[in-house]
C-alpha positions in Angstrom: 97.1 9.0 9.3 99.5 11.6 9.9 101.8 10.3 6.7 98.5 10.1 4.4 97.7 13.9 5.6 101.0 15.1 5.1 101.4 13.2 1.4 97.9 14.7 0.3 99.1 18.0 1.5 102.2 17.6 -0.4 99.9 16.9 -3.6 97.5 19.4 -3.3 99.2 21.9 -6.0 99.3 19.3 -8.4 96.6 20.0 -11.2 96.0 16.1 -11.6 94.9 15.6 -8.2 91.1 15.5 -8.2 90.2 13.2 -5.2 91.3 11.1 -2.4 90.5 7.4 -2.1 91.2 5.9 1.1 91.8 2.5 2.2 92.1 1.4 5.7 94.1 -1.9 6.6 91.6 -4.6 8.1 90.6 -4.1 11.4 91.3 -0.4 11.6 89.1 1.7 13.6 87.6 4.4 11.3 86.0 6.8 13.3 88.6 8.9 15.5 91.6 8.7 13.4 90.1 9.9 10.1 88.4 13.0 11.6 92.1 14.9 10.9 91.5 13.7 7.0 88.1 14.7 6.5 89.1 18.2 8.0 92.4 18.2 5.5 90.2 17.3 2.6 87.5 19.9 3.7 90.2 22.7 3.9 91.8 21.7 0.7 88.3 21.3 -0.9 89.1 17.9 -2.2 86.5 15.3 -2.3 86.8 11.7 -0.8 86.3 9.0 -3.5 83.8 6.2 -2.3 83.7 3.0 -3.7 82.4 0.1 -1.5 84.0 -3.2 -1.9 82.1 -6.2 0.0 82.5 -9.0 -2.3 86.5 -9.1 -2.4 89.5 -6.8 -1.2 90.2 -4.3 -0.5 87.2 -3.9 1.9 85.6 -0.5 2.9 85.3 0.4 6.7 82.6 -1.4 8.4 81.8 -4.0 5.7 81.1 -6.6 8.2 78.3 -4.9 9.1 76.3 -5.5 6.2 76.3 -8.9 5.5 72.9 -9.5 6.6 71.9 -6.8 4.3 73.9 -6.0 1.2 
């Protein structure tokens, strides 16, 4: 997560940067490590792109929680 935040900060001045699309590795806990990233996105006024994948990879965090109700 530290690398991702550093990378976002290094690109924040670029005019083409419009949003951040986060992909977490399989099995990565998503709650605690991401808080610093959310704070960085808020500070830089960057939106997070959310596109849920549950039929094929890359899967979004928590995708296994919706199998009973996709």
